[in-house]
N, C-alpha and C positions, 0 to 999 in steps of 0.2 A: 503493499500500499504505499503510496506516495501523496503527498499533498501539496500543490502549488499555488502560485499567486502573488500578490502586490505585498508586501511587507511593511507594514506602518507602526513606527515608534510609539507608543502609548505613554510612556513614562520611563525617565532613565533612574530606574529603582535603586542600582547599587551605587549610583555617583559617588554619595557621599560617606559611605561605608566599607567599600572593598577597594577602591583604589586612590584615597587619599590618605596622607598621613596625619591620622586624627590625634598621635600622640605628642605632637611637636609642642603644642602648648600645655599639655598634661602636668608632666614633670618639672622640676626647676632645671637651670643649667647645667648641674651637677652632675645630673644622670645623663651618663653617656652610652650606656648598654642595655637594653630591654628587653626581656625574654616573654615570648609569647606562650599561653597556655590554652590549648583549646578542650573544650569539654561538653558534654550534652547531660552532664549528671551533676548533683548536689557534692559539694565537696567530702572525701570521705579521708582515712588516714594515709591510705597510700597515695592519692593527689598532693595531701597536704606535704608528704615526704617529699614528693618531688618536687613542688614548688618552693619549700625551703631550701633544698638543694639549689635549684635556682637562684635564689636569692643570695646566696653564698658566692656565686658566680658572677652575677649580672649585678647592675646598679636596681634596676626596677622590675616589677612582676607585672604583665598585663594578661587579667585573666578575661577570655573573649569567647565565652558560650554561645553555641548556635540556639537561635531563636526563631528559625524557620521550620520547615516541615520535618517531623521525627516518627518513627514508627510507633502503633500502639504499644502502649505499655510502658513507653520512655519517661523520664520525669516530666513535668511540665516546665514552662519557664518562670513560673511562680515559685516552683519549688525549689529550683536552682538559685534563684536571685535571692529567697529567701535564705538558704543555705550560706551563700558567700556574703550576703550582708552580716550574718552575724560572725561569720569567720573575720571580717574586716573589722567589725565593731569590737571585738572582744581579744583577737589574736595577732593580728597583722599589723606591722608599723603603715599608720596610714600615709607617710609620706613617698612610699615606696611601692603601693600596689595600687591598680587602678581595676576597674570592670566596667565593660561596656558589652552589650550584647551585639551578636553579626547574625542579621535577618537572611540568613541562607538554608537550603535544606540538607539535611544530614543524607548522605549519599550511600553510607556503608560500603565504600569503594577501596577500602584497606590501602594498600602502598600509594597507589596513584592520588587518593584522596589526602593523603599524609601530605604530599609533596606541595598539591593544591593548598591544603591549608597553611602551609608554612610560607607560600608565596603570597597569600592573601596578608597574613600579617607584615610580612616585609613592607606591602605596600602600604600597612597601617602604621610604620614606624617601627617594628620590633627589628632588634638585630641578631637575636637568636630565638630559637623556638625549640620546645620540647616535644619529643617523640618518644613515648614509653612501649608498654607491652600492647600490642594488637591494636595499633592506633587505626581507629575509623572500621573496624573488623564488626563481623557479625558471626555469631556462633562460633564453630571453629573452621570457617571457611579458609582465612588466611592463617599462615604460619605466624606464631606470636611477635615474631621480630622480623617479619619480612619487610614491613614499612623501614625499618631502621636499617635492614641492608640495602633498600632502594635510595633512602637519603644519603647513605655512606658513598655508594657508587657513583650517585649523580653529582656529589660534591668533589668527586676526585677528577670528574671529566669537565664540569662546568662551573662558573662563578654564579651561584645561585644569589647571591647578595645577602644570605642569612645563613647564619650558622646554626647547625644543630647540636641540642643536647639529647644523646641516645642512651636513655637512662633505663637499668635494668627494672623488673616488677618487684615493688617493695612487698613485704610480707612482715607478720609480727614473730619474733623467734622467741619461744618461751624460755631458751636458754639464756640468750643475750637480755631478755626481757625488754626489747625496744624494736622498733620498726627499722627493718634491715633490707637488704636483697643479696642475692647470690655471690655479688662481686665482693662483699665485705663481710660474710657471715660463713660458717663453717657448719652449719646444723640445718641446711636447706631441708635434708630428707628425714632427719629425726625431730626436730622441733620447729617446723613450719606451721603458722595458722597462717591460712590465706585470707587476706581482705576482699570478701566475695561480695562484688556488685549485686549478685543474684540473691544472695542471702538478707542483704541490706534492704533489697526491693521486697522481698518477702515479708519482713518483719515489720516496714513502713507500712505496707499494704493492708497488715493485719492490726495496725494500731500500736505496734510495739517499739520500743526504743532499742535499736540494735546494739550489740556488744561495743562497749566503749574501746576495744581492740580496733574495732572496725568502722567507727565514726563517732566523733565528739557527740557527748547526750546533749550540749547546747545546740548542736546542728539539727540533732535529730528532732529535739522538742519544736525548733522553729519550724521545720518541715510539717511535723504531725499537727502543729497549731492551724496549718491551711484547710485541714480536712479532706479526707480520701478522694472526695470529687475533684480537689484541685491539685493532686500530687502528681496522678498520673495520668498519660493520653488515652483516651477511650478509641 
């Protein structure tokens, strides 16, 4: 099936959000490096761990959650923003973090979408971009570090105008008693407690506070306060 005909531009929908350096006036002049973080979920302990590492490396952190189409069962924009508002108000340095939604669809296209996400954030003013476990993946369709491999390969061949922070999956180690990754912990097989997004969703859908090991109770409470009908996309 093919469709032909005249194309008429109705609205330059992405003009101010995808291609404009929106961060140039957000941070003070001392901020030289800004790391972007793509998300479609409320912040949990694993994402917090990645973001804190990024803040050690870069001057500032830009949280840029998707606010366009997402699949059924994903978190709503309200749930994501409520979680991050709590995190910003209670835990993060206010002069080094910024959040703004990005109204584009989640495509679940894995590695290629990870690069697309990075280039969008480059255009918005980021110097660095985080790619973690199974970026833009769905189920077990992609390998968990395929996106990182593509990012590394492309960076060696081209100047993409943005640096990547390729970080391993964080988990809670009952031996170390902290959030770690396989790169800095020897107990992956014996003492690993996964920070499960599936379990977090299940708990919140049942009106329960997830384990403090997975999500801060303050974050969970802010999400549950929205009411079940406002937490998940139907």
